[in-house]
C-alpha positions in Angstrom: 144.2 197.6 172.0 147.6 196.0 171.2 148.1 198.7 168.5 147.6 201.5 171.0 149.8 200.0 173.7 152.5 199.1 171.2 152.9 202.8 170.3 154.4 203.5 173.7 155.5 200.1 174.8 156.7 198.1 171.8 157.9 195.1 173.9 154.3 194.5 174.9 153.4 193.3 171.4 156.1 190.7 171.4 154.0 188.0 173.1 151.2 188.6 170.6 153.4 188.5 167.5 152.5 184.9 166.4 148.8 185.7 166.7 149.1 188.9 164.8 151.0 187.1 162.0 148.4 184.3 161.9 145.5 186.8 161.6 147.3 189.0 159.0 146.1 187.2 155.9 142.5 187.3 157.1 142.5 191.0 157.9 141.5 193.9 155.7 141.8 197.7 155.6 142.8 199.6 158.7 143.2 196.3 160.8 145.7 195.0 158.3 147.6 198.3 158.4 147.6 198.3 162.2 148.9 194.8 162.3 151.7 195.6 159.9 152.6 198.6 162.0 152.8 196.4 165.1 155.0 194.0 163.2 157.2 196.9 162.0 157.6 198.1 165.5 159.2 194.7 166.6 160.6 193.5 163.3 164.2 194.0 164.1 163.9 192.1 167.4 161.7 189.2 166.3 163.4 186.1 164.9 162.3 184.7 161.5 159.9 187.5 160.9 160.7 187.6 157.2 160.0 183.9 156.7 156.8 184.2 158.7 155.7 187.2 156.6 156.6 185.4 153.4 154.6 182.4 154.4 151.6 184.7 155.1 151.6 186.5 151.8 154.4 189.1 151.8 154.4 189.1 148.0 150.7 190.0 147.9 151.1 192.7 150.5 153.8 194.4 148.4 151.4 194.2 145.3 148.3 195.2 147.3 146.2 198.0 145.7 145.8 199.9 149.0 148.5 202.5 149.5 148.3 202.2 153.3 149.0 198.5 153.2 151.9 199.0 150.8 153.6 201.7 152.9 153.0 199.6 156.1 154.6 196.6 154.3 157.6 198.8 153.2 157.9 200.0 156.8 158.3 196.4 157.9 161.0 195.9 155.3 162.8 199.1 156.3 162.6 198.0 160.0 164.2 194.7 159.1 166.9 196.6 157.2 170.3 195.1 157.8 168.8 191.9 159.2 167.6 190.8 155.7 169.7 188.1 154.2 170.9 188.0 150.6 168.4 185.4 149.5 165.6 187.3 151.2 166.6 190.5 149.4 166.9 188.6 146.1 163.3 187.4 146.6 161.6 190.6 147.8 163.5 193.4 146.0 162.4 192.7 142.4 158.8 192.6 143.6 159.2 195.9 145.5 161.1 197.5 142.6 158.3 196.7 140.1 155.6 197.8 142.5 157.1 201.0 143.9 159.8 202.5 141.7 157.2 204.3 139.5 154.4 204.5 142.1 152.1 207.5 141.9 152.4 208.1 145.7 155.4 210.2 146.7 155.2 208.8 150.3 155.5 205.2 149.0 158.4 206.1 146.6 160.1 207.9 149.6 159.8 204.8 151.7 161.0 202.6 148.8 164.1 204.8 148.5 164.6 204.5 152.2 164.8 200.8 151.8 167.1 201.2 148.8 169.4 203.5 150.8 169.5 201.1 153.7 170.4 198.2 151.4 172.9 200.3 149.6 174.7 201.1 152.8 174.9 197.4 153.6 176.0 196.2 150.1 178.1 193.4 151.6 174.9 191.5 152.4 173.7 191.7 148.8 174.2 189.3 145.9 175.6 190.9 142.7 172.2 190.8 141.1 170.5 192.4 144.1 173.2 195.1 144.4 172.7 195.9 140.7 168.9 196.3 141.2 169.4 198.5 144.2 171.9 200.7 142.4 169.7 200.9 139.3 166.7 201.9 141.5 168.8 204.6 143.1 170.0 205.8 139.7 166.4 206.0 138.6 165.7 207.9 141.8 167.9 210.7 140.4 165.2 211.2 137.8 162.2 211.0 140.2 159.4 213.5 139.5 159.6 214.8 143.1 162.4 217.3 143.8 162.9 216.3 147.4 163.2 212.6 146.5 165.8 213.5 143.8 167.8 215.5 146.3 167.5 212.7 148.9 168.9 210.1 146.4 171.6 212.5 145.1 173.0 212.8 148.6 173.5 209.0 148.7 175.4 209.2 145.4 177.5 212.2 146.6 178.5 210.3 149.7 179.4 207.0 148.0 183.2 206.4 148.2 183.3 204.7 144.8 182.4 208.0 143.2 185.2 210.0 144.5 187.5 209.6 141.5 187.9 211.2 138.1 184.9 212.0 136.0 185.5 209.1 133.6 185.9 206.6 136.4 182.8 207.9 138.1 180.8 207.6 134.9 182.0 204.0 134.3 181.2 203.0 137.9 177.7 204.4 137.7 177.0 203.0 134.2 178.1 199.5 135.4 174.8 199.4 137.3 172.6 200.5 134.4 170.6 197.4 133.4 171.4 197.6 129.7 175.0 196.7 128.7 174.6 198.2 125.2 173.6 201.5 126.8 176.8 201.3 129.0 179.1 200.8 126.0 177.3 203.5 124.1 177.9 206.0 126.9 181.6 205.1 127.1 181.9 205.4 123.3 180.3 208.9 123.5 182.5 209.9 126.4 185.7 208.8 124.5 184.5 210.5 121.3 183.9 213.8 123.1 187.1 213.7 125.2 
């Protein structure tokens, strides 16, 4: 009942949020997904939602084998968006990256890239390590198997102000975020060699 009412009146679910959060670990299947969708609907207006979700098994929700639960959990994180603090991002993003970057579902990868793009646009809130992971995920998104996702991620890179310089500077900036330093120096060497 709360789920149906929340679709049109999201404020209604606010008074039931603690109860929904308390029941979340005990729920399964469609009920868990509906609860997560209710939480996503009010995540940006609810205080301490990340801490409450973390205490109730956010890590397990991200690793859950059910795609519906995974996408609903990603929806909550996307709803939180710029409210996420640096330490929260540092905790949750590595788990999300491992679980979703190479996921078989295009919808789940799409929502993961939505999260990455949102974090990328708010880089000031990220630690250096988190920003590297977000940038690395977006770089890997340029090689996604789905054409629409590749195009979506490439638009982010095209709009990024750091990339509006010479080709060499652009290459160096992008390669700074590649996780393997020896790969970075190899690319620079090859670029210098061919120039």
